C-alpha distance (Angstrom), angle and dihedral (degrees) to the residues before:
residue distance angle dihedral
X1 . . .
X2 3.74 . .
X3 3.82 113.4 .
X4 3.69 118.7 -117.4
X5 3.78 118.1 -104.6
X6 3.89 117.1 -92.5
X7 3.79 123.1 -123.2
X8 3.75 122.9 -81.6
X9 3.75 129.9 -149.5
X10 3.80 102.5 -164.3
X11 3.81 134.5 126.0
X12 3.79 95.5 -76.8
X13 3.83 93.1 48.7
X14 3.80 90.1 50.0
X15 3.72 90.6 51.2
X16 3.85 93.0 46.4
X17 3.78 89.6 47.1
X18 3.89 90.2 75.3
X19 3.77 95.3 42.0
X20 3.92 92.9 104.4
X21 3.81 98.2 45.8
X22 3.83 85.6 101.6
X23 3.90 89.9 76.8
X24 3.72 99.0 24.8
X25 3.86 102.5 54.2
X26 3.85 96.6 52.6
X27 3.81 93.2 49.6
X28 3.75 94.5 46.5
X29 3.79 92.5 49.4
X30 3.68 91.0 46.6
X31 3.79 94.2 53.1
X32 3.70 91.4 47.8
X33 3.90 102.2 38.4
X34 3.84 98.2 33.8
X35 3.71 106.2 30.2
X36 3.87 94.6 32.3
X37 3.95 93.4 -129.9
X38 3.82 118.1 161.1
X39 3.69 110.5 -97.9
X40 3.87 96.5 -145.4
X41 3.75 96.7 68.7
X42 3.85 92.2 44.0
X43 3.74 94.8 48.2
X44 3.83 94.4 40.5
X45 3.79 95.6 50.9
X46 3.81 94.3 46.9
X47 3.84 88.9 48.6
X48 3.86 96.4 49.1
X49 3.80 92.2 46.4
X50 3.72 96.6 45.3
X51 3.91 89.6 52.6
X52 3.77 88.9 47.3
X53 3.81 92.1 47.7
X54 3.79 93.8 51.5
X55 3.85 93.1 44.7
X56 3.76 92.7 47.5
X57 3.90 104.0 40.0
X58 3.74 96.5 28.1
X59 3.84 89.1 -149.0
X60 3.83 129.6 92.2
X61 3.72 89.0 -82.0
X62 3.72 106.9 171.0
X63 3.81 131.6 -140.1
X64 3.82 110.0 -158.5
X65 3.84 139.4 167.7
X66 3.84 113.2 -88.5
X67 3.89 99.9 -102.4
X68 3.77 99.6 -152.0
X69 3.77 93.7 47.5
X70 3.80 94.0 41.6
X71 3.80 94.3 48.1
X72 3.76 93.8 45.9
X73 3.95 92.2 46.5
X74 3.80 94.2 48.1
X75 3.84 98.4 41.8
X76 3.81 92.8 46.8
X77 3.80 96.2 37.8
X78 3.81 92.4 142.4
X79 3.83 89.0 62.7
X80 3.88 100.1 36.6
X81 3.77 129.0 75.4
X82 3.79 128.5 -162.7
X83 3.85 87.6 -114.4
X84 3.88 88.2 58.2
X85 3.85 89.8 53.0
X86 3.86 90.2 49.6
X87 3.86 89.4 48.0
X88 3.81 89.2 54.0
X89 3.76 89.9 50.7
X90 3.85 93.2 50.7
X91 3.72 89.8 50.5
X92 3.81 94.0 47.8
X93 3.74 91.6 49.5
X94 3.89 94.8 51.0
X95 3.80 90.8 42.4
X96 3.79 97.1 53.6
X97 3.71 93.9 39.5
X98 3.70 90.9 55.0
X99 3.90 92.6 43.3
X100 3.77 92.4 46.8
X101 3.79 96.9 47.8
X102 3.77 93.2 45.2
X103 3.81 95.5 60.2
X104 3.64 95.4 -125.7
X105 3.80 94.5 128.0
X106 3.84 90.2 58.6
X107 3.95 87.8 68.8
X108 3.81 95.2 42.3
X109 3.94 93.1 50.6
X110 3.89 91.0 45.7
X111 3.81 92.1 58.1
X112 3.82 95.5 48.7
X113 3.80 111.8 93.4
X114 3.76 123.4 -146.3
X115 3.81 93.5 -103.4
X116 3.88 87.6 56.7
X117 3.80 92.7 50.3
X118 3.84 94.2 41.8
X119 3.85 86.6 49.5
X120 3.65 93.6 55.3
X121 3.81 90.6 48.0
X122 3.69 91.9 46.3
X123 3.83 91.4 51.5
X124 3.82 90.5 48.7
X125 3.85 90.4 48.1
X126 3.88 92.2 50.5
X127 3.86 92.1 46.3
X128 3.94 89.2 52.0
X129 3.87 88.1 52.5
X130 3.84 92.9 49.3
X131 3.86 90.1 45.3
X132 3.74 88.4 48.7
X133 3.88 96.0 48.9
X134 3.87 89.4 47.9
X135 3.77 88.2 57.1
X136 3.76 92.9 43.5
X137 3.75 89.8 56.5
X138 3.90 90.7 65.3
X139 3.85 86.5 74.7
X140 3.74 108.8 7.0
X141 3.85 98.5 176.8
X142 3.87 91.8 52.8
X143 3.77 88.1 45.1
X144 3.83 92.9 52.5
X145 3.83 90.2 51.7
X146 3.76 91.2 47.9
X147 3.87 90.7 47.3
X148 3.87 90.3 51.2
X149 3.86 90.8 46.9
X150 3.89 91.9 50.2
X151 3.77 94.6 47.9
X152 3.83 89.2 47.9
X153 3.83 92.7 51.0
X154 3.83 104.8 33.4
X155 3.83 92.9 101.8
X156 3.79 98.1 29.4
X157 3.82 110.8 123.3
X158 3.84 95.6 -162.6
X159 3.83 104.1 41.2
X160 3.79 113.4 41.4
X161 3.76 113.4 -143.1
X162 3.88 91.5 -133.3
X163 3.74 94.9 57.8
X164 3.87 89.6 47.5
X165 3.91 88.2 50.2
X166 3.78 95.3 49.1
X167 3.88 93.6 46.0
X168 3.74 92.7 46.0
X169 3.92 90.3 47.8
X170 3.90 91.2 50.0
X171 3.82 91.8 44.7
X172 3.73 90.0 53.9
X173 3.81 94.4 50.6
X174 3.84 92.4 48.0
X175 3.88 91.9 47.1
X176 3.90 91.9 51.0
X177 3.85 95.1 41.1
X178 3.74 108.6 25.5
X179 3.76 90.1 170.5
X180 3.70 87.8 73.6
X181 3.77 91.1 78.1
X182 3.84 90.3 65.0
X183 3.88 89.7 53.0
X184 3.80 88.2 49.0
X185 3.75 91.9 51.4
X186 3.73 91.7 54.6
X187 3.86 94.2 57.3
X188 3.75 111.6 114.6
X189 3.84 122.0 -175.2
X190 3.85 116.9 -118.6
X191 3.73 130.8 172.6
X192 3.84 114.9 -102.0
X193 3.74 121.3 -178.7
X194 3.82 127.4 -168.8
X195 3.75 120.1 -110.5
X196 3.78 130.8 -143.7
X197 3.85 99.5 -83.1
X198 3.89 102.7 -168.0
X199 3.71 99.3 67.0
X200 3.72 92.8 102.0
X201 3.83 99.3 36.5
X202 3.79 112.3 125.7
X203 3.86 128.8 -160.7
X204 3.84 87.6 -115.4
X205 3.90 90.3 57.6
X206 3.77 94.3 41.3
X207 3.84 90.6 52.3
X208 3.74 91.2 45.2
X209 3.69 93.2 49.7
X210 3.83 93.6 51.5
X211 3.79 92.8 46.4
X212 3.86 100.9 41.2
X213 3.81 100.4 31.8
X214 3.89 113.5 11.0
X215 3.76 103.3 51.3
X216 3.77 96.5 48.9
X217 3.70 88.8 57.3
X218 3.81 98.9 58.6
X219 3.84 98.7 83.6
X220 3.71 96.0 46.2
X221 3.87 88.6 47.5
X222 3.78 90.2 51.1
X223 3.77 95.1 50.1
X224 3.79 101.6 36.6
X225 3.77 111.8 18.7
X226 3.84 99.3 40.0
X227 3.90 113.9 21.7
X228 3.81 101.8 25.5
X229 3.74 94.3 40.8
X230 3.86 89.6 51.7
X231 3.61 92.2 47.8
X232 3.81 94.1 49.5
X233 3.86 93.5 47.3
X234 3.72 91.5 49.6
X235 3.94 92.3 46.0
X236 3.75 94.2 49.1
X237 3.84 98.1 34.0
X238 3.84 110.0 31.5
X239 3.86 88.9 164.2
X240 3.89 91.5 59.7
X241 3.94 101.5 46.5
X242 3.79 120.6 -178.3
X243 3.81 131.6 -173.7
X244 3.77 132.6 -134.7
X245 3.84 88.7 -116.6
X246 3.78 91.9 56.5
X247 3.69 93.1 47.7
X248 3.64 93.8 47.6
X249 3.84 93.8 49.2
X250 3.74 93.4 49.6
X251 3.86 88.6 49.4
X252 3.73 89.7 51.9
X253 3.80 98.2 48.0
X254 3.90 91.0 47.4
X255 3.88 91.6 53.2
X256 3.88 91.1 47.1
X257 3.88 89.9 53.6
X258 3.94 100.1 34.8
X259 3.74 99.0 66.2
X260 3.88 93.9 48.8
X261 3.88 88.4 61.5
X262 3.89 93.2 44.5
X263 3.81 93.5 -98.4
X264 3.82 126.0 140.8
X265 3.73 131.4 -116.3
X266 3.85 111.6 -71.1
X267 3.68 140.6 -173.3
X268 3.76 144.4 165.6
X269 3.92 121.5 -99.4
X270 3.67 140.9 -161.5
X271 3.87 89.5 -138.5
X272 3.71 91.0 53.8
X273 3.72 91.1 55.9
X274 3.79 95.0 46.8
X275 3.83 88.2 51.1
X276 3.88 93.7 53.7
X277 3.77 90.9 44.3
X278 3.85 96.0 45.8
X279 3.85 90.0 58.3
X280 3.80 96.5 47.2
X281 3.84 111.0 -77.6
X282 3.86 118.2 140.7
X283 3.80 103.1 157.6
X284 3.68 141.2 33.9
X285 3.79 90.1 -93.2
X286 3.76 88.8 88.6
X287 3.86 96.7 62.1
X288 3.79 89.8 41.4
X289 3.77 86.8 59.4
X290 3.79 94.3 45.9
X291 3.78 88.1 45.9
X292 3.75 94.5 50.9
X293 3.82 91.2 49.4
X294 3.65 92.9 52.3
X295 3.80 91.8 44.4
X296 3.78 91.2 53.6
X297 3.82 89.2 46.9
X298 3.63 93.9 52.3
X299 3.80 97.6 44.0
X300 3.88 98.1 46.0
X301 3.83 109.3 16.3
X302 3.71 108.0 33.4
X303 3.68 91.0 126.1
X304 3.66 93.1 60.5
X305 3.86 100.9 37.4
X306 3.79 97.9 112.0
X307 3.90 91.4 52.2
X308 3.91 90.5 48.5
X309 3.74 96.5 44.0
X310 3.71 92.7 45.3
X311 3.88 92.1 61.3
X312 3.75 87.7 88.0
X313 4.00 111.8 75.6
X314 3.74 117.3 -127.7
X315 3.83 89.7 -121.0
X316 3.81 91.3 60.3
X317 3.75 90.2 46.9
X318 3.79 86.1 53.1
X319 3.88 90.4 55.2
X320 3.88 90.8 53.0
X321 3.81 88.3 48.4
X322 3.83 90.0 48.3
X323 3.89 94.9 53.6
X324 3.92 89.7 43.2
X325 3.85 88.7 54.9
X326 3.83 95.4 47.5
X327 3.89 89.1 49.6
X328 3.84 91.2 50.8
X329 3.77 95.9 44.1
X330 3.87 90.9 48.7
X331 3.86 89.1 66.8
X332 3.82 89.5 71.2
X333 3.76 92.2 69.5
X334 3.89 94.1 92.7
X335 3.73 93.1 55.7
X336 3.88 96.3 128.6
X337 3.81 143.7 -80.6
X338 3.79 100.0 -98.3
X339 3.73 126.6 92.2
X340 3.69 90.4 -129.8
X341 3.77 91.7 57.4
X342 3.76 91.3 57.9
X343 3.82 88.6 44.8
X344 3.59 93.2 58.8
X345 3.85 93.0 40.9
X346 3.86 90.6 57.2
X347 3.87 94.7 44.4
X348 3.81 92.1 50.0
X349 3.93 93.1 42.8
X350 3.97 90.2 47.4
X351 3.87 94.3 52.8
X352 3.99 89.9 38.6
X353 3.86 86.3 63.4
X354 3.81 85.7 64.1
X355 3.86 101.1 36.2
X356 3.87 123.9 -16.2
X357 3.80 92.4 -143.7
X358 3.80 91.3 53.2
X359 3.78 90.2 46.1
X360 3.80 91.2 52.7
X361 3.79 92.6 48.7
X362 3.91 91.4 45.7
X363 3.76 89.6 52.5
X364 3.79 92.7 50.0
X365 3.89 92.2 49.9
X366 3.84 91.9 50.0
X367 3.81 91.9 44.7
X368 3.74 93.8 53.2
X369 3.93 93.8 43.3
X370 3.84 89.1 52.9
X371 3.74 90.3 47.6
X372 3.82 91.2 53.9
X373 3.96 90.6 45.0
X374 3.88 88.4 -121.1
X375 3.85 80.7 145.6
X376 3.69 139.4 -7.4
X377 3.79 136.8 -138.3
C-alpha cells in the first residue's frame, strides 16, 4: 500500500491555513467580547486541536466552533453563562464518543445516497455565500476591491490570494484608524496559562447547557461535521481516507477536553475544509500552521487578542467566506445523471439552508419515497 503523503509547510499551505478565519474570528470575538469568556482557554484549545488534527489526518481537516451552540450563546448572552457553554461541550463530547464507538454512524452513513450528501454540502456552500455577502455589505466598496483582488490571484502560483487579502484588510484598517499603530506598538508578550474552568459548574448550568445549547447542535454536527466532512475529505484526498467513526470519536475527545481548559464546543466542518483548500491548502500542514498561530496568540497575547483579530475588516472576512462557499457548493456538480438525483439534491439543499440536520432528514425521506415509487418526478 502506498503511504499517505506527509504534511507540507510551503507558501500554499501558509495561505490555505487562514482560509477558515471568516468563520473562526467572528465566533472567537463573540465569545470573548459578548459572553466575557477568557481568551486564553479558547485560543489554546483551538490551537492544540488544530495542530493535532493536521498531524493526525494529514489533510486540511478543520477545527471550528460549533455554529448552533455559538450562535445561540452569543445572541442570547443575557441568558447564557460560560458554564452553560462548557456543559454543552461536555455533553457533546460524551455523546459523539459513544455514537462513534458504538458503530451507529456506519449504518446512518450507508443509507445516505450521493444526492443527499451533495445536497447537504450544496446547502452549506450557499449558506456560506449568503453569510459572506451579508458581511460584504458592511463596506461594499472595500468588499468589491477584495473580490476583484481574489479573482485575479486565485490561480496565481507566486502571490497567494489569501496573503493579498489579509495585507489589504490590515492596510485598510490602518489607513482608516492610524491610531491603531500606537496601540499595536504598546503590545507586550506575556505568558498566560489556562485555568481549570469547571470548578464553578453547577448541575443546573450543566443541564441548561445540554438542553438549550447541546441538543440543538446534534443534527447540524451529524450532517456537516461528521458525514459531509468525511465525504469531502475522501473525495478530495482519496489517498488519505477517513471514516465517520474516526471523525466522531475525535470530535468527542476534543469536546471532553476543551471545556476543562476553558475552551468552547468545537467540531470539524466541510465548509472549513473547502475554505482551506480554496486558498491553497493540500495537506495537514495548513491547519498545523493555523493552530500554531492561535496557540502562540493564546499563550502570549491573550490580553490583546480583540485588537489583533479586529485588524481584518468584516467585509474582507465576508469575501473569504464567499469563496469558501463557492468551493463547497461546486462539489455538488457530480450529483448524478437522473432527474430524481437532482430533485433530492435540491430538496436537501433547500432545507439545509434552514438547518443541516433537517435537510439531511428531508433528503433521506424523499430518497426513500422515490425508491419505493410513492411518487415520481
